[in-house]
Each structure stands twice: as structure tokens, then as C-alpha cells.
C-alpha positions as CSV (number, residue, x, y, z in Angstrom):
1,X,-33.0,2.7,-21.5
2,X,-29.3,2.5,-20.3
3,X,-27.0,0.1,-22.0
4,X,-23.8,-1.0,-20.5
5,X,-20.5,-1.2,-22.4
6,X,-20.8,-5.0,-22.1
7,X,-24.1,-4.8,-24.2
8,X,-22.6,-2.5,-26.8
9,X,-19.5,-4.5,-27.6
10,X,-19.4,-7.7,-29.5
11,X,-18.5,-10.8,-27.4
12,X,-14.9,-10.8,-26.5
13,X,-14.2,-7.2,-27.6
14,X,-14.3,-5.9,-24.0
15,X,-11.6,-8.4,-23.0
16,X,-9.5,-7.2,-25.9
17,X,-9.9,-3.6,-24.9
18,X,-9.0,-4.4,-21.3
19,X,-6.0,-6.6,-22.2
20,X,-4.8,-4.1,-24.8
21,X,-5.0,-1.3,-22.2
22,X,-3.1,-3.3,-19.6
23,X,-0.3,-4.2,-21.9
24,X,0.1,-0.6,-23.1
25,X,-1.2,-1.3,-26.6
26,X,-4.3,-0.1,-28.4
27,X,-7.0,-2.7,-29.1
28,X,-9.4,-2.2,-32.0
29,X,-13.1,-2.3,-31.5
30,X,-15.6,-1.9,-34.3
31,X,-17.7,0.4,-32.1
32,X,-15.1,2.3,-30.1
33,X,-12.1,2.3,-32.5
34,X,-8.7,2.3,-30.9
35,X,-8.9,2.5,-27.1
36,X,-6.1,3.2,-24.6
37,X,-6.5,3.4,-20.9
38,X,-4.3,2.8,-17.9
39,X,-5.1,1.5,-14.4
40,X,-3.1,2.8,-11.4
41,X,-3.0,0.7,-8.2
42,X,-1.5,1.9,-5.0
43,X,-1.0,-0.7,-2.4
44,X,-0.3,-0.1,1.3
45,X,2.5,-1.9,3.1
46,X,2.3,-5.7,3.5
47,X,1.5,-7.2,6.8
48,X,4.3,-7.1,9.4
49,X,6.5,-10.1,9.5
50,X,6.6,-12.2,12.7
51,X,9.2,-10.7,15.1
52,X,10.9,-12.6,17.8
53,X,11.5,-10.5,20.9
54,X,14.8,-11.2,22.5
55,X,15.3,-10.8,26.3
56,X,15.2,-7.3,27.6
57,X,18.6,-5.8,28.4
58,X,17.3,-4.3,31.7
59,X,14.1,-3.4,33.6
60,X,13.9,0.2,32.3
61,X,13.8,-0.8,28.6
62,X,10.7,-0.8,26.4
63,X,10.2,-2.9,23.3
64,X,9.9,-0.7,20.2
65,X,8.1,-2.8,17.6
66,X,9.2,-3.0,14.0
67,X,7.6,-0.9,11.2
68,X,7.5,-0.4,7.5
69,X,9.5,2.5,6.3
70,X,10.2,4.0,2.8
71,X,7.6,5.2,0.3
72,X,4.5,3.6,-1.2
73,X,5.6,0.7,-3.4
74,X,9.2,0.8,-2.0
75,X,8.7,-0.4,1.6
76,X,11.5,-1.8,3.8
77,X,11.1,-3.4,7.2
78,X,12.8,-1.8,10.2
79,X,13.1,-4.5,12.9
80,X,12.0,-3.9,16.5
81,X,14.5,-3.3,19.3
82,X,14.7,-2.5,23.0
83,X,15.0,1.2,23.8
84,X,15.0,3.4,26.9
85,X,12.3,6.1,27.1
86,X,13.7,9.6,27.2
87,X,11.9,10.4,30.4
88,X,9.7,8.5,33.0
89,X,6.3,9.2,31.5
90,X,7.2,8.6,27.8
91,X,5.3,6.1,25.7
92,X,6.2,4.8,22.3
93,X,3.8,5.5,19.4
94,X,4.6,3.3,16.4
95,X,4.8,4.9,13.0
96,X,1.9,3.9,10.7
97,X,0.6,4.2,7.1
98,X,-2.7,6.0,6.6
99,X,-4.7,6.2,3.5
100,X,-6.2,9.6,2.5
101,X,-9.5,10.3,0.9
102,X,-7.9,10.0,-2.6
103,X,-6.7,6.5,-1.8
104,X,-3.0,7.5,-1.5
105,X,-0.9,6.2,1.4
106,X,1.2,8.5,3.6
107,X,3.4,7.8,6.6
108,X,2.6,9.1,10.0
109,X,5.7,9.5,12.1
110,X,6.0,7.6,15.3
111,X,8.3,8.2,18.2
112,X,8.5,8.8,22.0
113,X,5.6,11.0,23.3
């Protein structure tokens, strides 16, 4: 019959192990001894802030929305702006952040296509 860690540790010991690991210190458990572990959390960019679009400077301009730039954990907002497409059939593709199969975020470049 399988027993979980919760059933093996005396009441409260699991909390000591978890808190000890999160604070970078070892916690003593009568069953496990000194236990150290770390938890890594990678977060994607926050939601975009509300942008206010100002009036277009002319009929051939396209609004290029803002985006999060930088690196995971060190994001900075690049605000939107009006821009002219490089040629008549161009369309703007916003940069974005994708998460890979390991849970890591990487930036996919945007630009005129």
C-alpha cells in the first residue's frame, strides 16, 4: 500500500520542510533528516496595460500595438505607435511570448510581413 509523504511525517513537519526549503535553510525531520530543496518559477509577461490610441497622423498609417520586450523576469513595456507599412501589402505581426514544452518562455519576433 502506498503512503504519501503527508502520512509519513508527523503533523507540522511537512510545513517545516517546505518553509525551510523556501527560505534557503535546512529543516530537520525525524524521518527524513535535513532536507533542502528549491522551487523555480518562471512567469510570463504580465497582461498588457491599457493603451490610448492617439489620432492617426495620416490615412496611410497603421497602429502598431505595444508589446512586452526584454527577457523572462525582466520585461519592459514598449508602447504602441503609428507607423507606415514598408509596402502596400504589408501587415504588422505583433511580437509575442510563447512557452515551450519545458515551461520556459521565449520571445517570437514581430514585424512587418
